[in-house]
N, C-alpha and C positions, 0 to 999 in steps of 0.2 A: 677047415677046421683051425688052419693057422692064424686065420684072419680074427676067428672068436677067441683064440688064446692071445692074439695081440692086444685085441680090444680089452680083454680081462685085465692084462698086465697094465695097460694104459690107465683104467679104471681104479687098479690096485695102486698103482704109482700116485695117482691125483690123491686118492683117500689116505695116503700115507704122509702126504703135504699137509701140514697143519692149515696153511692159509686156505688151500682149495677144500679142506674137510670142514672148517669153521665156516667157510663161505657157503659150501652146500648145505649144512644145518641151518644157517641163518636165513640162507634163501628160500629152503624148503619151508621153515616156519614162516617166512613172510607170504609165500605163495599160499599156503593154507590159511594163513590169517586173512589174506586179500580175498579169497575164494569166500569164505565164511563171511567177510565183511561185506562182499557184494549180495549174497544171500540176506544177511542181516538188513542192509539199506533197503532191498527190495522188498522185503517183509514190512518193514517201518514205513516205507512210503506208500504201501497198499493199505496197511491196517490204520495208519494215522495220518493225518492232514499235514500240508506242507507248513502250516503254523506250528503244529506240534514239532516237527522235526527242525525246525527253525530255533524254537526255544530250547529244545534238547542239545542242539549244536552248540549254543551261546553257554549252557550249563557245562558241557563237556569241555568246552574252550577253557572256562573258568577253572575248573579243577586242574586242568593241564598246565595252565598259568600258575596257579599257586604251587604246583608240583616243581615247575619251572624255575620259580623265585626261590623255592626252599632248599636248593643246591642238590636236589636228588639226581638229575642227569648228570649234573657235575661230578657228583660222587661216582656214578657209574664209570666215567672215563678215567677217574683218578684210581679206582679200584684195577682197572684193566692195565694202568701203567704201573702200579705199585705192587700189587700181589706177587706177580712172577720173582721178583725178589726179594721179597719178605720171608721171614722166618715162620713157622708153623704159629707161634703164639702171637707175632705181629698180624699175620693175616686174620686170625680171630678177633684181635682187637680193631683193626681196620674195619671189618665187616660190621660188628657190633656198634662200633662208635659212629659209623656212617648211618645206621638203621636207626639209632635212637635219636641222633641229631635231627635226621630228615623227619621223623615222626612228629618230634616236638614242633619243629618249625612250622609244618603243614597244618598242626592242630592250632597254632597261634595265628599264622596267615589266613587259613580258613575262617576261623573266628572273626576276624577283622573284616574280612571280605563280606560275611554274611551282616555284620552289625552295622556296616556302611554301605550297604549294598546300593542305596539310591544315588550315591557317589559315583559307583563303578558302572552300574547299568541299571536304569529304574525299570527297564521291562522285566527284571528278575526279583523285583520287590517281594513277591511271594515268598521268597525264602526267609525273609525277615518277618513277615505278617504271620506265617504258619510255623511256629516252634518246631514241629515234627518234621518239616522238610528242611529247616535249618540244621537240625541236629542230623539228620540222614547224609545232608551234604557234607558236613563237616567229617562225619564218620567214614563216609566212602572215599572222601578225599585222602585220609590216611592208608586207606587198604590200596587205593590206586598207587601212592607213593612205594608202599613195599613192595608191590608187583612190579614196579618199574624198576626199583633198586635191585630185586632179585635177578633180574636180565643182566644187568651189570655184574653181579657176583657170579653167575653161570659163565659169562663171557670171560671173566678175569681167570677162572679156574678151567678154561678150554672145555667146558662141558655145555657147549652151545646145543646140544641134542635135547637137553632138558628144558630149554627155551621153547624147543618146537611141542613137546609135551604140554607145557604150562600154557602156550597160545592155543592150542587145541582144546584144552578143558576151558579156558574163558571163553571162547567163541562158539563152541557148543552149548555151552550154559546159557549165554544172553540170547542165541537164538531160539532155544526151546522154550525160554520164558516170555520172550517179545509178545506172541500172540495171545497171552494169559492176562496180560496187564493193560489190555486196550482201554479200558474203563477209567484209568487213571491218565490217560490223554499223555502229554509230554512227560509226566512223571513216569509213567509205564515204560517208555523207552530208557529213561535213567534208570529207574529200579532193574531192568533187564541187564543193562550193561555193567552195573556195578556188582549186582549179585555173581555174575559171570566172572568179574575179577576176583571177588571174595574166593569162589571155588578154585581159580588158578592160584591165589596165595596159598591156600591150604596143600594143594597138591605139590606146588614148589617147596614148601616147607617139608613135606614128606620126603622128596627128592634129595634136598639138602641134608636132611638126617640119615637117609639111607646110605647116600655116597660118602659120608663122613668127611666132607670137605672142611667143615669147622666144627669145632666143640661149642655145644650149647649153653655157654657160660657168659654171663654179662661183663666181658672185658671191655670196658670203656676206658680209653686213654687218649686224653686231651693232648698230650705230648705228641702225638703221632699227627695230630691236625695242626698243631704249631710247627713242627718240622717240614710239613710239606704244604705249609699254607700258602705260600704264592703260586704253586702248581694247582691247588685246589680252587684258589680265587680266580685263575686264568680259565679253568674248565667253566667254572660257574658262569662268569661272564659269557664265554663262548657259547655255551648251552643255552643263554637267555637270548643272545643274537641268533642263534641258530633257529629256535623256535617260536620265536616271538611273532613273526608275520603270520603264521598260520593260527595261531592262538588268539591273537589281539584283533583281527580282522573281522572275524565273525561277530565280536561284540560291537566293533564300529559300526558294521553293515546293519545289525539289529538298530541300533540307535538312529542312523543316518537314514538307511533306505527301509526295510520291513524285515519282519520274521520270515516271509515266503523268500525274500531274496538271499536272507542268511541261509536257508534250506538248500537253495541252488548253488550258492558259493560252497556250502558244506559238501554236496555231493561230488562237484568238480575238483575240490581241494582233495578229498578222501581219494578220488580215482588217481590223482597225480601224486599223492603221498604213496601210493601203493607201489607206483613206478621208481619214486626217489627211495623207498624201502628197500626195493630190491637191489638198487644200486650201492646203497649203504651198507647191505651184506658183505659185499666184496670190498668195499671201502674200510668197513669195520675190521674185516680180518687182516688187512694191510696195517691197521693200527696195532692189532693183537699181535701179529708177528714181528712188526718192527720194534714193538715193545720189548720182547724176548730177544731179538737179535739186531743190535743197533748197527752192525757191521754190513749188513745186507739191505739197508733201508731202499737205495737206488733199485736194485733187483725187485724187491717186493712191492715197490711203487709202480714200476713198469707193469708188472703182472696185474696189479690191481687195477691200473689205468685201462688196460686193453681190455680185460673182462667187463669193466663198467661201461666202456664205450660200445661193446658188442650189445650189452643189454640195453643202452641207451637207444641204439638204433632200431633193434627190434621194438621198443617200445614205441618210439615215434610212428613207425610204420602201423603198429596195432592200433594206436589211437585214431590215427587219420583214416584207417580202413574201416574199423569197426566202431569208432566212437558214437556215431549217430544210433547204431543198434544197441549198445550197451546203456545208453542214456534213455532210450525208449522203454527199457525195461522197468526203469523208475516212475513212468507216466510221462505223458505228453508235456506236462509244464516243466519238467526238468530239463528238456530240451534247450530252455532259456539260457543254460550255463555251459552248452557244448563249445560255442566260441572261446569262451573263458578257458575251457579246458585244453583248447588249440594253443592259445597263447602260453599257458604253462609249460606245455608239452615242447614247444620252440625253445625253451629255455634249458632243456635237459642236459645238452652237451656242456652248456656253460656250468651248469650245476655240479657235474662231475669233475671237471677241471677244479672248480673252487675248492670243492670239498677234498680232494686228494691234496691239494697244496696246503689246506688247513690241517688235515692229519700229519702231513710230514712237518709242519711247524710244531704241532703238539709232542710228537716223538722227539724232536730235536730241541723242546722244551724252550722254545723261542716266545716267551710268555707276552711280551709288550706287543709284537707283530701279530700275534693269534687273536688277540682282543680287538686291535685295531681293525685288521682284516674282516673279522666278524661283523662289527657294527658298521664298518663302510658298506657293506652289501646291505645289512638289514635295516638301517634307519633311513636311508633313501628309498628303499621299497617300501617301507610303511608310510612315509610322507608322501610320496608320488601316489601311492596305491589310494591314500585317503583323499588326496586333493582332486586326482583324477576320477575318482567315483562320483563327483559331483556333476562332471562334463560327461562322461561316458557310462555311467551306471556302473554294473557289476564288472565289465569288461576293463574298466580303469584299473580295478584291483590287479588284473593280470599284467596291465602295462606297467603297473609299479614294481611287480615282482621281476619282471624281465629287465627294466632299467637297473635294479639292484645287482642282479646277476652279472650284467655286462660291466657294471663298474668294478666287479671283483675281478673279471678277465683284464680289465685296462690296468689295475694294481699289480697283477702278476706279470704282465708284459714289461711294466715300468721297472719292476723289480729285477727281473731277468736281464734286461738291457743295461740296468746300473751295475749288474755283478758281472 
């Protein structure tokens, strides 16, 4: 009985700690999304051809790139940093200002992308040739932006459990719809995903209203943007650097190799992204708690680092033990990207150290080094990944990613030695 009571006390103590509580909900949300994501991909690869999956992955990457360049992901980090210390009125202004600006920017950028699609990716020309497809692409880009920003809002208000509810809604919705849209080919996968996101947006709106975190009044204040412009700009460039590799490479692979190879990369990258997402649950909690209490950054960092390294170790063993079995669930052809996943997985320890270092820079508002460090990793990864693709095929993309992460570690070691 004493043992049970001790365990209860430990669990209660962990739950009382905001870092562990936020990590728990974020990680649970990512686990649920990961499991549903596997089911979604398994259904997609069995009902749709690898060509359809490849075209869909390029479309999905295009929307994600548009969101990335629209400042949405950067705004999420800014909300996490600024909301804790803001007044109730300023919190409201922050949320609505960022929502309106993000939606407007995505509208403009998605319209430009569709209008000049032959420049960005000739394989997606159907978005321009078919006006309905182009309209749906732009509309869903906006809804995807709102969904992404809602996650940042919930994290900023320490309501990470709402992210779990929203992610469950999105994933259940898109899985149910996936087999129903087979006749639409690659657009069927796209419709399923985006309608699921639309469902998640409406549920998140309801949760936001029910919790009364903000007043639903359009209080847009550009003064807040001006006051925090440097911090917003830093997060903007940091977000671009962090997400650019995984979003740009599918479009490069589609144009350099083939739609099928894009599908193989998409599966390997999705599985690896699940691992990094689990890791980011703890790392993001460090960011949230560090923003609330600047005096305990070192303590929070060490806790986040230990938790992340444990998850990283478990993930590495899991991939090398069960990777072949997991890929066989998608079909024999997808085993072509198993070696690529192995290369990605090798980099996971480097990834953890780089991200922890980056988050600490953000908390301390070291803007210049944050931008430099991000692009120091990303640009070489994209350049080497693209060039090595011509020599090693899909595996070259993995080598490029690994080189980028190693450059980050070298930078950290050099900075530590100098300090």
